[in-house]
C-alpha positions in Angstrom: 0.0 0.0 0.0 2.8 2.4 0.9 4.6 1.6 -2.4 1.4 2.4 -4.4 1.0 5.8 -2.6 4.6 6.7 -3.4 4.1 5.7 -7.1 0.9 7.8 -7.3 2.6 10.8 -5.6 5.6 10.6 -8.0 3.2 10.4 -11.0 1.2 13.4 -9.8 4.4 15.5 -9.2 5.7 14.5 -12.6 2.5 15.5 -14.4 2.3 18.7 -12.4 5.8 19.7 -13.4 5.3 18.7 -17.0 2.2 20.9 -17.2 4.0 24.0 -16.0 5.6 24.7 -19.4 2.6 23.6 -21.4 1.5 27.1 -22.5 5.0 28.1 -23.5 4.7 25.8 -26.6 1.0 26.3 -27.2 1.0 29.6 -28.9 0.9 31.0 -32.4 2.7 34.0 -33.8 0.2 36.4 -35.4 0.5 39.7 -37.2 -1.1 42.5 -35.1 -3.6 44.2 -37.4 -4.0 47.1 -35.0 -0.2 47.7 -34.6 0.5 51.4 -34.5 -3.1 52.4 -34.0 -3.4 55.4 -31.6 -7.0 54.4 -30.9 -6.0 51.1 -29.4 -2.5 51.6 -28.1 -2.1 55.3 -27.7 0.6 57.6 -29.0 3.4 55.7 -27.4 3.6 52.6 -25.1 3.4 54.7 -21.9 0.3 56.6 -22.9 -3.3 55.6 -22.5 -5.4 54.7 -25.5 -7.8 57.2 -27.0 -10.7 54.8 -26.6 -10.3 54.9 -22.8 -11.1 58.6 -22.8 -14.7 58.1 -24.0 -17.1 58.7 -21.2 -20.7 57.5 -21.4 -23.6 59.1 -19.6 -25.1 56.7 -17.0 -28.4 55.2 -17.9 -30.5 54.2 -14.8 -32.7 51.8 -16.8 -29.6 49.8 -17.8 -28.5 49.6 -14.2 -31.9 48.3 -13.2 -31.8 45.7 -15.9 -28.2 44.7 -15.0 -29.1 44.3 -11.3 -32.2 42.2 -12.3 -30.0 39.9 -14.4 -27.4 39.7 -11.6 -30.1 38.8 -9.1 -31.5 36.1 -11.4 -28.1 34.6 -12.1 -26.3 34.8 -8.7 -29.1 35.4 -6.3 -27.4 38.4 -4.7 
């Protein structure tokens, strides 16, 4: 019984360590279609994007609907 537990533990540790680098090999290089877009990335890497500056007026009807959906889904 003790030998089986050790084998199971070593198997789990091995699988756990093997899965740590799984996502390093599971990626695809793609061309960024929005590269250089001030709207998405801003003027330079340290600036905020222009789309973040858009402010919308609050709509109380949407808040009521959102809260009703949240109540229905999560029971809050």
